[in-house]
C-alpha positions in Angstrom: 183.9 156.3 122.5 182.6 158.1 119.3 179.5 156.7 118.5 179.7 154.9 115.0 175.9 154.0 114.6 172.8 155.9 113.1 170.5 157.5 116.0 167.4 155.5 116.7 164.3 155.9 114.4 161.0 155.0 115.8 159.0 154.2 112.7 155.7 152.2 114.2 154.0 151.9 117.9 151.2 149.7 118.5 148.3 150.8 119.4 148.4 154.1 118.3 146.7 155.3 121.4 145.4 154.0 124.9 145.0 155.1 128.3 147.6 155.5 130.8 149.8 152.5 131.6 148.7 150.5 128.1 151.6 148.2 127.1 152.8 149.7 123.6 155.2 147.8 121.2 157.8 150.1 119.6 159.3 149.5 116.0 162.0 150.9 114.3 165.9 151.3 113.5 168.8 151.3 115.7 166.9 150.9 119.0 170.2 149.8 120.8 172.1 146.7 120.8 170.9 145.6 124.0 169.1 146.4 127.2 172.1 148.0 128.6 172.9 150.2 125.2 168.8 151.7 126.4 169.6 154.6 128.2 166.4 156.9 127.8 162.9 156.6 126.5 159.7 158.8 126.9 156.5 158.7 125.1 154.4 161.9 125.3 157.2 163.7 127.3 156.6 160.5 130.3 159.8 158.6 130.7 159.0 155.4 130.5 162.7 153.8 130.7 161.3 151.8 134.0 159.0 149.4 131.9 160.7 149.5 128.8 161.9 145.9 128.1 164.6 145.6 124.8 163.4 143.1 122.7 165.9 143.6 119.8 167.5 146.1 117.6 164.1 146.7 116.1 161.6 146.0 118.8 161.1 147.4 122.3 157.9 147.1 124.6 156.9 148.8 127.6 153.6 150.8 129.7 152.7 154.5 128.8 153.0 156.6 131.9 150.7 159.2 132.7 152.5 162.1 130.6 151.4 165.5 130.7 150.8 166.2 127.0 147.7 164.4 125.4 149.6 163.4 121.5 153.4 163.6 121.8 156.4 161.4 119.8 158.1 158.6 120.8 162.0 159.3 121.3 164.2 156.8 122.3 167.8 157.5 123.5 170.6 154.8 123.4 174.6 154.9 124.2 175.7 154.0 120.6 173.1 156.9 118.9 172.1 159.1 121.1 169.1 160.7 121.1 166.9 159.4 118.1 163.8 160.8 116.3 159.8 159.1 115.2 158.1 159.6 112.6 155.1 158.3 114.1 152.7 159.8 117.3 151.1 158.5 120.1 147.2 160.1 121.7 147.2 159.2 125.1 143.2 158.9 126.6 142.4 160.4 129.3 139.7 158.8 131.4 136.9 161.2 132.8 137.1 161.3 136.3 133.9 160.7 138.3 133.4 162.7 141.6 132.4 160.9 144.6 128.7 161.9 145.0 128.7 161.6 140.8 125.9 158.8 139.7 127.9 156.4 137.6 125.9 153.4 135.7 129.4 151.3 136.7 131.7 151.3 139.8 134.5 153.3 139.9 137.7 151.9 141.6 138.7 154.2 144.2 142.4 152.8 144.3 144.7 152.8 141.7 147.5 149.6 142.0 150.0 151.7 140.2 152.0 154.5 141.7 150.5 157.3 140.2 153.0 160.0 141.3 153.7 161.7 138.2 156.9 164.3 140.0 159.3 161.0 139.5 161.1 160.3 136.8 161.7 156.7 139.0 159.4 154.9 140.6 159.2 151.3 142.2 158.1 148.9 139.2 154.6 147.2 139.8 154.5 143.0 139.8 152.4 143.4 136.5 155.1 145.0 134.8 156.9 141.9 135.3 159.0 141.6 131.6 157.1 138.5 129.7 160.9 137.3 128.9 163.3 137.8 131.4 166.0 135.9 129.6 165.9 138.8 126.7 166.1 135.9 123.8 164.0 134.7 121.3 161.4 131.8 123.2 162.1 128.2 120.7 160.0 125.9 121.9 160.5 122.3 121.3 158.2 119.7 120.7 158.6 117.2 123.9 155.4 115.9 124.6 153.7 117.0 127.6 153.2 113.5 129.3 157.0 113.1 129.2 157.4 116.4 131.1 154.9 115.9 133.5 156.3 112.1 134.2 159.8 114.4 134.6 158.9 117.3 136.4 156.0 115.8 138.4 153.8 118.5 140.8 156.6 121.4 139.2 155.9 124.3 137.0 157.1 126.6 134.5 155.6 129.8 135.4 158.1 132.2 137.5 155.5 133.3 139.3 154.3 130.2 140.9 155.2 128.6 144.0 156.4 125.1 142.2 158.1 127.1 139.7 160.9 125.0 138.0 164.2 126.5 136.2 165.0 123.7 134.0 161.2 123.5 133.4 161.1 126.6 132.0 163.8 126.5 130.0 162.2 123.1 128.4 158.9 124.8 127.6 160.0 127.8 126.2 163.8 127.3 125.3 164.0 124.0 124.5 165.5 124.7 120.6 167.7 127.5 121.4 171.6 126.9 121.0 174.4 126.8 123.8 175.6 130.5 123.3 171.8 132.1 123.3 171.9 130.5 126.7 174.9 132.6 127.7 173.6 135.5 126.3 170.2 135.1 128.1 172.1 134.5 132.0 174.1 137.9 130.7 170.6 139.7 130.5 169.0 138.0 133.3 172.3 139.5 135.4 172.0 142.9 133.8 167.6 142.9 134.8 168.6 142.3 138.3 171.4 144.8 138.6 169.2 147.7 136.5 165.9 146.6 139.2 168.4 146.9 142.6 169.7 150.5 141.0 166.1 151.7 140.5 164.7 150.4 144.2 168.1 152.5 145.4 167.3 155.6 143.5 164.0 155.4 144.3 164.7 155.5 148.5 167.5 158.5 147.4 164.9 160.1 146.0 162.1 160.0 148.8 164.2 160.5 151.8 163.3 163.9 152.7 159.6 162.9 152.6 161.1 159.9 154.6 162.6 162.0 157.3 159.4 164.5 157.4 157.6 161.2 158.5 160.2 160.3 160.9 159.6 164.1 162.7 155.7 164.1 162.7 156.0 160.7 164.1 158.2 161.6 167.1 156.3 165.0 167.9 153.2 162.6 168.3 155.2 160.6 170.4 156.0 163.8 172.7 152.8 164.9 172.8 151.3 162.1 174.2 154.1 161.6 177.1 153.3 165.3 177.6 149.9 164.6 178.5 149.7 161.8 180.5 147.3 162.9 183.7 143.6 162.1 183.2 141.0 165.4 182.5 137.5 165.8 182.0 137.3 164.8 178.8 139.8 162.1 179.1 143.2 161.6 177.7 144.4 162.5 173.5 144.0 159.3 172.5 140.4 158.4 173.8 139.7 162.4 172.4 140.7 161.3 169.2 139.3 157.9 169.1 136.2 159.4 169.9 136.8 162.4 166.8 137.4 159.5 164.5 134.7 157.5 165.6 132.4 161.0 164.7 133.9 161.4 161.7 132.9 157.6 160.8 129.4 158.5 161.8 129.2 160.9 159.8 130.8 159.8 157.2 128.4 156.3 157.4 125.9 158.7 157.3 126.8 161.3 154.6 127.6 158.1 152.4 125.2 155.3 153.6 122.8 156.0 150.4 125.7 156.1 148.2 127.1 153.1 149.6 123.6 151.6 149.4 123.2 152.5 145.8 126.7 150.8 145.2 125.7 147.7 146.4 123.0 147.4 144.4 124.4 148.2 141.8 126.9 145.6 142.5 124.2 142.8 142.9 122.6 144.1 139.5 126.2 144.3 137.5 126.6 140.4 138.8 123.5 139.4 137.8 123.7 140.8 134.3 127.3 139.9 134.1 125.8 136.3 134.9 123.1 136.7 131.8 125.6 138.4 129.4 127.9 136.0 130.0 125.8 132.9 130.2 122.8 134.3 128.2 123.9 131.6 125.7 122.5 128.5 128.0 119.7 130.7 129.4 118.1 131.7 125.6 119.2 128.1 124.7 115.5 126.4 125.3 114.1 129.0 123.6 116.6 129.0 120.9 116.2 125.0 120.5 112.5 125.7 119.7 112.5 128.5 117.2 115.6 125.8 115.2 113.5 123.4 115.2 110.2 124.9 113.8 112.5 126.5 111.4 114.1 123.0 110.8 117.4 124.2 111.4 118.8 120.9 113.3 122.7 121.4 112.5 122.3 125.0 114.8 120.6 122.9 117.5 122.7 119.9 117.7 126.1 122.0 117.7 124.3 124.3 120.4 123.5 121.6 122.4 127.2 119.6 122.1 128.2 123.5 123.2 126.4 123.3 125.9 127.0 120.1 127.0 130.4 120.9 127.0 130.4 123.6 129.3 127.8 122.9 131.4 127.1 119.3 131.5 128.4 118.5 135.1 127.6 122.0 136.6 126.6 122.4 140.4 125.0 125.5 139.7 121.9 125.0 141.0 120.4 127.8 138.2 123.0 126.1 135.5 121.0 122.6 136.3 117.3 123.8 136.0 118.2 125.8 132.8 120.1 122.7 131.5 117.5 119.9 132.0 115.0 122.0 130.7 117.2 121.9 127.2 117.7 118.2 128.1 113.7 118.1 128.2 113.9 120.0 124.7 116.4 117.9 123.0 114.5 114.7 124.0 111.3 116.3 122.2 113.8 116.3 119.6 114.7 112.7 119.0 111.4 111.6 118.9 110.9 114.3 116.7 113.6 112.9 114.5 112.8 109.7 114.8 109.1 110.0 113.7 110.3 111.6 110.7 113.1 108.9 109.9 110.5 106.1 110.2 107.8 108.0 108.2 107.1 106.5 104.9 107.7 107.1 102.0 110.6 109.3 102.5 113.7 110.3 100.2 117.3 108.8 101.0 118.7 112.1 101.3 115.8 112.6 104.1 116.6 109.6 105.9 120.7 109.6 105.5 119.9 113.3 107.7 117.8 112.2 110.1 120.1 109.2 110.9 123.3 111.6 111.4 121.5 113.7 113.5 119.9 111.3 115.9 123.4 109.4 115.6 125.1 113.0 117.1 122.5 113.8 119.8 123.5 109.9 120.8 119.8 108.7 120.5 118.9 105.4 122.2 119.2 102.2 120.1 120.4 102.0 116.3 118.4 104.9 114.1 119.8 103.5 111.1 118.6 99.7 111.8 115.4 101.0 112.7 115.1 102.9 109.5 116.1 99.7 107.6 113.7 97.9 109.1 110.8 100.4 108.8 111.3 100.4 105.0 111.7 97.3 104.8 108.1 96.4 106.5 107.2 99.6 104.4 107.7 97.8 101.2 106.1 94.7 101.8 102.8 96.4 103.0 103.0 98.2 99.4 103.4 95.1 97.6 100.7 93.5 99.6 98.4 96.7 99.1 98.8 96.1 95.3 97.5 92.4 95.8 94.4 93.4 98.1 93.7 96.5 96.3 92.8 94.8 92.8 91.8 91.3 94.4 89.3 93.4 96.7 87.4 94.8 93.8 88.7 98.3 93.7 89.8 98.3 90.4 87.6 98.4 88.4 87.1 95.4 85.4 88.5 95.7 81.8 86.4 98.2 79.6 84.8 99.3 82.5 85.4 103.5 84.0 86.9 104.2 87.1 84.4 105.7 89.8 85.7 109.4 90.4 87.1 108.9 94.2 90.3 107.3 94.2 89.8 104.6 96.7 93.2 103.4 96.8 95.2 102.3 100.0 96.9 105.7 101.8 100.3 103.8 101.1 99.7 103.6 97.7 98.4 107.2 97.5 101.5 108.8 99.3 103.6 106.3 96.8 102.3 107.9 93.7 104.0 111.3 94.7 107.5 110.0 95.9 110.1 110.8 92.7 111.9 107.6 93.7 108.8 105.7 92.1 108.7 108.5 88.9 111.9 107.7 87.8 111.0 104.0 88.1 108.5 104.5 86.0 110.6 105.6 83.3 111.6 102.1 82.6 109.2 101.5 80.5 107.1 103.3 77.5 104.2 105.9 78.6 100.6 104.4 78.3 97.9 106.2 76.4 95.1 107.3 78.9 92.9 104.4 78.1 96.0 102.0 79.3 94.3 101.3 82.4 90.8 100.2 81.3 92.2 97.8 78.7 95.1 95.8 80.8 93.9 93.2 82.6 93.9 93.6 86.5 97.1 91.1 86.6 99.3 92.2 84.4 98.1 95.8 86.0 99.4 94.4 89.4 102.9 93.2 88.1 103.2 96.8 86.8 102.3 98.2 89.9 104.6 95.6 91.9 107.0 96.4 89.4 106.7 99.9 90.3 107.2 99.6 93.8 110.1 97.4 93.4 111.9 99.6 91.1 111.1 102.8 92.9 112.0 101.7 96.8 114.4 98.6 96.9 117.0 100.7 95.3 117.0 103.1 97.6 116.4 101.0 100.5 120.0 98.9 99.3 121.5 102.2 98.8 120.9 102.9 102.7 122.2 99.4 103.9 125.4 100.0 101.8 125.2 103.5 103.6 125.5 101.4 106.8 127.4 99.0 106.1 131.1 101.3 104.8 129.7 104.1 107.6 129.0 106.9 104.6 126.3 107.7 106.7 128.0 109.8 109.3 130.9 110.9 107.5 130.7 111.4 103.3 134.1 111.5 103.1 134.6 107.9 104.8 136.9 109.3 107.4 137.7 107.0 110.3 135.3 107.7 113.8 133.9 106.3 116.4 130.5 106.3 114.7 131.9 105.0 111.4 133.3 101.8 113.1 130.2 101.2 115.5 127.9 101.2 112.4 130.4 98.9 110.6 130.2 96.5 113.6 126.5 96.6 113.6 126.3 96.2 110.4 128.1 93.3 110.3 126.6 91.8 112.9 122.8 92.0 111.2 124.5 90.8 107.0 122.4 88.1 107.9 119.4 89.7 109.5 119.4 92.4 106.1 119.9 89.4 103.7 116.7 87.9 105.4 115.0 90.7 105.0 115.8 90.9 101.0 115.0 87.4 100.7 111.7 88.2 102.2 110.9 91.2 99.8 111.5 89.0 96.8 109.9 85.9 97.7 106.8 88.3 98.3 107.0 89.9 94.8 107.4 86.1 93.2 104.5 84.8 95.5 102.2 87.4 94.6 103.3 87.5 91.0 103.0 83.5 91.0 99.3 84.0 92.8 97.9 86.3 89.8 99.2 84.1 87.3 100.8 80.7 88.2 98.7 79.5 91.2 99.3 76.0 90.8 102.8 76.5 91.7 102.1 78.4 95.3 101.4 75.8 98.5 97.8 75.4 99.7 98.1 77.2 102.3 99.4 80.5 100.8 97.0 80.7 98.4 94.4 82.5 100.5 97.2 85.5 100.9 98.8 85.6 97.5 95.7 83.8 95.4 92.3 85.0 94.6 92.3 85.6 91.4 90.1 82.5 90.2 87.2 84.9 88.5 89.6 86.9 86.4 90.1 85.6 82.9 93.1 83.8 82.1 95.6 85.8 80.4 97.0 85.5 76.6 100.2 84.8 75.2 100.8 88.5 74.5 99.6 89.6 78.0 102.4 87.3 79.3 104.9 88.3 77.7 104.1 92.1 78.7 104.5 90.4 82.2 107.6 88.7 81.3 109.3 92.3 80.0 108.1 93.8 83.3 109.7 91.0 85.5 113.1 91.4 83.7 113.3 95.0 83.7 112.7 94.6 87.4 115.4 91.8 87.4 118.1 94.4 85.6 116.8 97.0 87.7 117.8 94.8 91.1 121.2 93.2 89.0 122.6 96.7 88.3 122.1 97.3 92.3 124.9 94.8 92.3 122.7 93.0 94.7 123.9 88.9 94.8 122.7 86.8 92.6 121.3 84.4 94.8 119.0 86.7 96.6 117.5 87.4 93.0 117.3 83.2 92.0 113.9 83.5 92.8 113.1 86.1 90.1 114.8 84.0 87.5 112.8 80.8 89.0 109.4 82.8 88.5 110.9 84.2 85.0 111.8 80.4 83.6 108.3 79.3 85.1 106.6 82.6 83.1 108.4 81.5 80.0 107.3 78.4 80.2 103.7 79.1 80.8 103.6 81.7 78.3 104.8 78.9 75.8 101.9 76.3 76.9 99.6 79.1 76.8 100.0 80.8 73.9 100.4 77.5 71.9 96.9 76.4 73.6 95.7 80.1 72.2 97.2 79.0 68.8 95.1 75.4 68.7 91.7 77.6 69.8 92.5 80.1 67.2 93.2 77.3 64.6 89.9 75.3 65.3 88.3 79.0 64.7 89.9 79.1 61.2 86.8 77.2 59.7 84.6 80.0 60.3 86.9 82.2 57.8 86.5 79.3 55.2 85.1 81.3 52.1 85.6 78.2 49.3 87.0 80.4 46.7 90.3 78.7 45.3 92.7 80.2 43.3 95.1 79.0 40.2 96.3 76.3 42.2 93.6 74.9 43.5 93.7 76.0 47.6 91.9 78.2 49.5 93.3 80.8 51.7 92.7 78.1 54.6 96.1 76.5 54.6 97.2 80.1 53.8 96.0 81.4 57.1 97.1 78.4 59.5 100.6 78.8 58.8 100.4 82.6 59.2 98.5 82.1 62.5 101.7 79.9 63.1 104.1 82.3 62.5 102.5 84.9 64.5 102.3 82.4 67.4 106.0 82.0 66.6 106.9 85.7 66.2 105.0 86.2 69.7 107.1 83.6 71.7 110.6 85.3 70.2 110.8 87.3 73.6 109.8 84.9 75.9 112.1 82.1 74.1 115.0 84.8 74.0 117.2 83.5 76.7 118.9 86.6 78.5 122.0 86.6 80.6 121.6 83.9 83.5 118.8 82.5 82.4 118.3 79.0 81.1 116.8 78.0 77.3 113.0 76.8 78.1 113.6 74.5 74.7 116.2 72.6 76.0 114.4 71.1 79.1 113.4 67.7 78.5 109.8 68.2 79.8 109.4 71.8 78.1 110.5 69.9 74.7 108.0 66.8 74.8 105.2 69.4 76.1 105.7 71.6 72.8 106.1 68.7 70.6 103.3 67.3 71.6 100.8 70.8 71.5 102.4 71.4 68.4 101.3 68.7 67.0 98.0 69.2 68.5 97.5 72.1 66.4 98.4 70.1 63.6 96.0 67.5 64.4 93.3 70.4 64.9 93.7 72.4 61.7 92.9 68.8 60.1 90.2 67.9 62.3 88.9 71.3 61.1 89.2 70.7 57.6 87.1 67.0 58.3 84.7 69.1 60.0 84.8 70.9 56.7 84.3 68.4 54.7 81.3 67.0 56.2 79.1 70.0 56.7 76.2 69.5 55.2 74.7 72.2 52.7 72.4 73.9 55.0 74.9 74.6 57.2 77.5 76.4 55.2 77.8 79.1 56.5 79.3 81.1 53.4 77.7 81.2 50.0 80.4 82.9 47.9 81.2 81.7 44.4 84.0 79.8 43.1 86.8 81.7 41.6 86.2 81.3 37.7 88.6 84.5 36.5 91.6 82.3 35.8 91.7 81.3 31.9 92.3 78.0 32.9 88.8 77.7 34.7 85.7 77.0 33.2 83.3 80.3 33.0 80.2 81.3 34.8 79.6 80.5 38.1 76.3 82.1 39.5 76.7 85.1 42.3 74.6 82.6 44.8 76.9 79.8 44.2 78.0 77.5 47.2 79.6 74.6 46.9 78.4 71.4 46.5 79.1 68.4 49.3 81.3 67.5 46.9 83.2 70.6 45.8 83.8 71.1 49.3 85.5 67.3 48.8 87.6 68.2 46.3 88.4 71.6 48.0 89.7 70.1 50.8 91.3 67.4 49.0 93.1 70.0 47.3 94.2 71.9 50.3 95.0 68.9 52.2 97.9 68.7 49.0 99.2 71.8 49.5 99.2 71.2 53.4 101.6 67.9 52.8 103.7 69.2 50.4 104.4 73.1 51.5 102.7 74.3 54.6 104.0 71.5 56.9 107.4 72.1 55.6 107.1 75.5 55.9 106.2 75.4 59.3 108.9 73.0 60.3 111.5 75.4 59.0 110.0 78.2 61.3 110.0 75.7 64.3 113.7 75.3 64.0 114.2 78.8 63.3 112.7 79.7 66.8 114.9 76.7 68.7 111.8 74.0 68.6 113.3 70.2 68.8 111.7 67.5 67.4 110.5 69.2 64.2 111.2 66.1 62.2 108.4 63.9 64.6 106.0 66.8 64.3 106.4 67.0 60.5 106.2 63.2 60.1 102.9 62.8 62.6 101.2 65.9 60.2 101.9 64.1 57.6 100.6 60.7 58.1 97.3 62.7 59.8 96.8 64.5 56.8 97.5 61.8 54.5 94.9 59.8 56.5 92.3 62.4 56.1 93.1 62.6 52.3 92.7 58.8 51.7 89.3 59.1 53.7 88.2 62.2 51.9 89.2 60.6 48.5 87.4 57.6 49.0 84.1 59.3 49.9 84.5 61.4 46.9 84.9 58.4 44.7 82.3 56.6 46.0 79.6 59.7 45.7 80.5 59.7 42.0 81.9 56.2 40.5 78.7 54.3 42.4 76.2 55.8 40.2 78.6 55.9 37.1 79.4 52.2 37.3 75.4 51.5 38.7 73.8 53.3 35.7 75.5 50.9 33.6 73.9 47.1 33.8 70.4 49.1 33.7 71.4 51.4 30.5 73.2 47.9 28.9 69.8 46.2 29.5 67.5 48.9 28.7 64.6 47.8 26.0 64.8 44.1 27.2 68.7 43.7 25.5 69.5 40.4 25.1 73.1 39.6 24.5 71.4 35.9 22.5 69.3 37.7 20.3 70.3 41.2 18.9 70.7 43.2 15.8 73.9 43.9 14.1 75.5 46.9 15.2 74.8 50.5 14.1 77.1 51.8 16.9 77.6 52.3 20.1 74.8 52.7 22.5 73.0 55.6 24.3 74.2 54.4 27.8 77.7 54.1 27.0 77.6 57.9 25.6 75.9 58.8 29.2 78.3 56.9 30.9 81.1 59.1 29.2 79.3 62.3 29.6 78.9 61.4 33.4 82.5 60.8 33.5 83.1 64.4 31.8 81.2 66.0 34.4 83.3 64.4 37.2 86.4 65.6 35.1 84.8 69.1 34.3 84.1 69.4 38.4 87.6 68.1 39.7 89.4 70.3 36.7 87.3 73.7 37.7 88.8 73.1 41.8 92.2 71.6 41.0 93.7 69.8 37.4 96.3 68.6 39.8 93.1 66.2 41.4 92.2 65.2 37.7 94.2 62.2 37.2 93.9 60.5 40.3 90.1 61.2 40.3 89.5 59.8 36.7 91.9 57.2 37.1 90.0 56.0 40.0 86.4 56.6 38.4 87.7 54.6 35.2 88.7 51.7 37.0 85.4 51.4 39.1 83.7 51.8 35.2 86.0 49.2 34.2 85.6 47.1 37.1 81.9 47.0 36.6 82.0 46.5 32.7 84.1 43.5 33.5 81.6 42.0 35.9 78.8 42.4 33.7 80.5 40.8 30.1 81.4 37.6 32.6 78.2 37.5 34.1 76.9 36.9 30.7 76.4 32.9 29.7 76.6 33.4 26.0 77.0 36.0 23.1 75.3 35.8 19.6 77.6 36.9 17.1 75.7 40.4 16.7 76.0 40.3 20.5 79.6 39.8 21.0 80.1 42.6 18.4 78.2 44.8 20.1 79.7 44.3 23.4 83.4 44.1 21.7 82.4 47.8 20.2 81.4 49.1 23.4 84.2 47.5 25.0 86.9 48.9 22.7 84.9 52.8 22.6 84.8 52.5 26.5 88.5 52.1 26.7 90.1 54.0 24.0 87.9 57.2 24.9 89.2 57.2 28.8 92.6 55.4 28.1 94.5 58.3 29.4 93.3 57.3 32.7 94.0 53.7 32.4 95.8 52.3 34.9 96.8 48.6 35.6 93.5 47.7 37.3 91.4 49.1 34.6 93.6 47.3 32.2 93.3 44.3 33.2 89.4 44.7 33.8 89.2 45.9 30.2 91.1 42.7 29.2 89.2 40.2 31.4 85.9 41.6 29.7 87.3 41.7 26.7 88.6 37.8 27.1 84.8 36.6 28.0 84.0 37.9 24.8 83.7 35.4 21.6 87.2 35.9 19.5 85.9 37.9 15.7 87.2 35.5 13.2 85.3 37.5 9.9 87.1 39.9 8.2 83.3 41.7 7.7 83.4 41.7 11.6 86.1 43.2 12.4 85.9 46.0 9.5 82.6 46.7 10.9 84.1 47.2 14.1 86.5 49.2 13.2 84.0 51.5 11.1 81.8 52.1 14.3 84.7 52.8 16.5 85.6 56.1 13.8 82.0 57.0 13.6 82.0 56.7 17.7 85.0 59.2 17.8 84.3 61.1 15.1 80.7 61.8 17.0 81.7 62.6 20.2 84.8 64.1 19.2 84.3 67.3 21.0 83.0 65.6 24.1 86.3 63.2 23.8 88.6 66.1 24.4 88.7 66.6 28.1 90.3 63.1 28.0 93.1 64.1 25.4 96.6 63.1 27.3 98.3 65.8 29.0 101.7 66.3 30.9 99.6 64.6 34.1 100.3 61.0 34.4 97.7 59.3 36.7 98.8 58.9 40.1 97.4 55.7 42.3 96.5 56.5 46.0 
């Protein structure tokens, strides 16, 4: 049959070198069509066909025999392709032979399992040379579950060397995916392999047949010799002599090799010990490695080594291993205590807490480390907040304006807190303070700032630790399900109420500490000793309370950003409401005090409108007060408008009215202040061209001038200030401004009336009182008098006094002139009417004199006549006898003209102006 295929070509071998009987894989092209096609395989000149396993046309597996050449080619011969060639070579490594008496560090086995006959081309294949794939087809393992296989084939094995070998199980395990055609090919290969083995055994027997004959002849000769020597001799039988010889040979061998064998036994024991140490050096070195890694902080390495040791030696029965493993458990127990101490140590970062919890969980520590950490953090935050209060109340903090002692006497917890990164982050919520801030700020405000630092710095990490505990991310960053994660979630569900109580206790403690410092009246009496103790501290002003509200709001916003439920933060909202109300009331009270002190700032300098700076200062004081209340009254998200609360509305309106009344009282006190009590001696501002010139430098207002100035201020309050303040109050959300304005206007009108009456009494009574003595000066008698020559001096004097009052009033406020002069004129007219009516009879000249003086007075002050004064003058003239003579009338007219001409300059101030008389 002619060859139709190319000759075999070997292109690779693995490994490329090795000792005899090394298993190699040969790869190439055209290596045969099947096991039967392979008829020759040599490596380095040695025939390896006996151990060859044909796998495919490009792969053959075999073992290298003890060839003579150290390096040679790999030649494959097939029926279809003939003698092949090779592009690679194999290097045979020959082991160094050790003599029987040579010393060696290892024991050299004296018996080789394999047949070392090198002169034979064929021999018996050892058991170890059994093919790994006896069927000769590709292994195609299926996906049948092992449990189903065990149930179907109980106690059976797919290993063909086992006593319980099952061919069906072998096919299921190795060829479950093979087709029926492939299995048919496998059956043919198996038959060929079996035939090949039988032929190999038979050829081996044929090749060694001469040896068998020689052995048979030797045994027959020995047998005949023993039969011929059947007599007993002195030296004994042949078998006895042979036995003796063998015994002596044995003794001699023992003598010769006793030392060698002893060294062998010792070397064996040492080697066994070294093998044990080498094989289990991980366990023996583990205690020391654990200690070193703990010192370096490599807890992950420790845990991994422990898990490995636990899986290998956790259930060992070897005494040595048990002893070493107990030492490992001791070190791990110490590590658990160390990690738990580090976990519960405060302060610590959230990253470290999570890390320690994972370590303890991996070590299967007793209890629930995560909950223990949460509980410890809760207690520590409570301690920090209480320490803040004790620090200030206990006197360790210096007072406002004092210097802080050199030593830091703060508690250890607060000292550690100052170095935590989380707290430093929390401090960034407020603007930086100057270096002297802590010496100028009231201690209550410092307490609130410190408490806010504690809450903002620590509570977010505390909340995040709980969230990690709830969602299981403490044990798995990716959130994948595991036993630890599910256990954590289960524990968290069971402890939700406990954690809610913790948050409530923290927020409640924060609120109570702030209430104890700022709102002690809102705390039960039993809690004042724990949270109070601020009685000796000064009450805060509205500005400091505003800063406190800003700080508490920042704290609330920071906690709300963590998505903490609103019901847990409601106590802070309630605190904010009370603080805002308290700030409003305190600010109003302090505004009243500031208004009361405005009397000290009165300088009595009037402007062009006749008012001093006091009403403007009053308005400015209240406007600044309202501006300071802008932030406390502002309604943030979730807050209540405090001015919509009925009780707060009533109190705010009442305090606002009291502020107005305080200022009115202040004006009243200024009006009654004696000249000796005048704290200012500033001159009246006469720089206006409407003012009379020339007030001296050291001018101090008289009591009458003060009355006029305050009257002018009262009019300005009624017409402008109170209306402006009502607008400001409405803009800032105050209600009841109409009532506030009405009550304030009524009060200022009452003061205005009283002050006006007091001034009129002081100025009108002397003028009216001087009329009667002036009339009857020089024993004047209406019944016996000379012909009138002009207006008498008493009337001129009275007019000059009225002019003096006019100048005094005009100097302060020209708006008051009509009102004051009208009242003065009314008083004078009433007195003249009374005096005329009291005269029993007039002579002709007396009646003419009286009518001249009444008409002169009436005409001079006609601008300021009102109905009452007109009526008085009419009654007075009616009391006089009428003039019947034309000469008397003419004389009267001439005398009146003469009076007006002579008093023209003085009477100029009484000329009509744009201001009409106002009756009050």
